[in-house]
C-alpha positions, 0 to 999 in steps of 0.5 A: 118548423115554420110554414115556409118549410113545411108547405112544399112537402104535400106539393112535392110528394103529389108531384112525385106520386103523379110522375110515378103514375105516368112512368108506370112506377105506381101499379105493376103491369099485368102481361094479360092486359090488352097492349096499348097499341091495340088501344091506340088503333081503337082510338084512331078508328074511333076518330075517323068515324067521328071525322067522317061524321062531322063530329070531330076534325082531322088533325092538322098536318096528319095523324101522329104516329109513334113508334120504336125504330129498329135501332131502338129510337123513337120515331114519329110519322105524321100523315104521309110525311117521312119519320123523324127521330124524336128521341130528344123529346122522350122524358123517360122510359116506359113499359114494354106494353105501354106506348107514346103518343100525342095528346091530339090522337086522344082528345078533341080540344075545345076553346071557349069563346067570351060572351058580351054582358048582354048575352049572359045574366045572374038569375039562373036563366038558361045553361052555366056560363064558366068564365074562368078560374073563379068558377074553379074550387078544388076540382068542383065548378061553381055556377054564378052566371047563366046564358040562353045564347050559348056558342061554344058548349062543353058536355058533362063528362068533359075535363075543364081546364083554365088556359089563361090568367091562372093556368092549370086549374082543372075540374070535370064539368058536372053540368049537362051543358055549359058555355066556356068562356076563352079562359077555359078549354074543354078536353073531350077524350075520344074515349071517355074511359081514359078521361081520369088517366087524361087527367092525371097526366095533364096534372103531372104536366101542369108546370110545363103547361104553366111555363108555356104561357105567354102575355102579360096576362099568361095564356097557353096556345092550344098546341101546348096541350095537343102536342103533349107526349103522353105515355099510354098504358093499357086501359086496364092498368090505367083504372088501377092507376087511378084507383091507386091515385085515388087511394093516395091523393087524399092523404096527401090532401090531408097533409096539405091541410095540416101544413096551411093550419099549423107552423109547428109541424115537428120536422123529427116526425117527418124523419122518424115516419119512415122508420116507424112504417118499416117497424109496423111493416115487420110487425104485421101492423101495416096491411090487413091479414088475409084469412085466405093466404096460405099460412107462413107454417105451410110456407116454412114447411115447403121450404123445409121439404125443398131443401131436403130434396136438394141435400138428397140430390147433393145440391145443397148442404144440410145444416150444421147442428140440424135444422131449426123449427121455432113454434109457439107452445101451449104456454104462449112462449116460443121454442126452438128445436134444432135437429132432434135436440131438446126444444129450448125457450127463445122468449128472450129473442123474440121482440115483438109479437106477430099475427097468428098466420105468421111464424119466426124463422132463422134466416138460413132456414128460409132463404136459398142462399147466403153467401160472403164476399171474396176476402180480397180486393178485386183488380179494378179496370178504368173502362166499361167492361160490362162486368162490375164489382158491387161494394159500399160505394154502390149503396146508399139507401137504394141502388147507385149503379154509377158507383160500380166497379168495372172488372174483366171477364176473368176476374169476374168469373173468379169472384162468381165461382162460389155463386153468381149473383143474379137479378132479385138477390140482395146485397147487404153491407156488413162493414163500415156502413152496416145495414144498406141493402139493395136489390140486384135488377141486372146480371154481370154483378158480383161481390167487392169488398165489405158486403154479403148476398142473400138469395130469397128464393121462390118463397119469400119476397126480396123486397120484403126481406129488403125492408126487413134489413133496413127496419129499426128491428134489424138495425137493433140486431146489427148494434148487437153483432157488431164486431171489431175494435177498429172498423165495425163489421157483422159476420155472416154467420150472424146473419145467417142466424138472424130471427126474421118475422116470416108473414105469408107470401102473399102478405109479404108482397102486399107489405112490400107494395105498400112500404114502396108506396109510402116511400115514394111520398115520403122520400128522404129528399122531401124530408130533408128539404123540410127539416 
């Protein structure tokens, strides 16, 4: 694979991670965080005080306030003017405790001024004079000119942004004071705690900003930055986002370095890496174990007690042949006991070792429900009814709602008589395109054809189960389960009896989070474009 094909990968991964960050998809939301509306109100008060002290200017045309109207549309009011609908400007949905804001509400923007040759020197006399992109080197500033007569001063901690010639280079001002030239702007937040997140926003918007540049020597106007829309998380979440970005970006930087240094990166490596990550995940090699986690043996015992209570209340059936218990004997072998029968060695079924605080279990013994689809073809309608059937047309390696099939309410109710699918249920394809797994996020879906449903319950993380079902380990099992001489399929009974590695619940969540982080960087479309 030559360099021209490889080079875009790191840039695309970086852009993908930044976009997830500003859409609220990089870290989980915390309902205990102070909401962004409170943060915005505090910033407005701080700005008003700075304006009063003549340390900042009042926004031209009045301050912008963006809010969601009663009809669900986004509206903006500037000063005392009438609110206007800005739905067309809103680029994506944001979490409920986030807000939209213009950048002008959050920052002061300082434009640079050029000095004449007689006003600067190269003898370290005065403060640094930052003239443009030549002073920016991979996020740091280089000083090569100085001035004793500064007229436009940026202070330590400001974010410097190149705005003419080379547009979009950024670096935090590390000097106590520095004069900036016309090719540079200084982004000065009202609240400097927000500066790292604002840098992420500008990094995510850098292509938009570059595209707005005008002139023979491309340059941007102040309003290009000030009018930019900012998806604003609570301050605590901003800090979590920044921490996650700081973890991920060095990995992308390493990839970019490899891309630059080598034109022989094997494309098969990039295609195989996601599968390798999934296999590491289910073997307990992706994230470290935490000795403070509740062990899986305790988790499985709790599941058994809850199931026994449901059986007692006639809300569930006792397993045929008795409940399975899998344990490791003193001889190091794995044994399974069903009901009161004698334990038998199942070493031939155990595919790999697992951490000490993990356990093996049959899927039926640790999940809440596993049901097959009705063995009939749904009666589809050609209109959106609000009721949908799920089949393999809706499933790729993610959820494709546009492929859902419309049903009448009566047809929907008939097909959900056994079990009504609900959010967090997993739908697994069992015929033709075997082994595709998606997690439901909405209601009013039922099973169409060639699929089954697995409900993880409260003691298994549905995201962990999803990645398990799509791992190389599971694919090897599916090949062994394949039935039929025509269209290949797997029986529901085989999936119920599937042997799965069960981590502690807290570790399941850590594994799922890590896998989805990596998937965001190594999405199939990026890998395909480089192959």
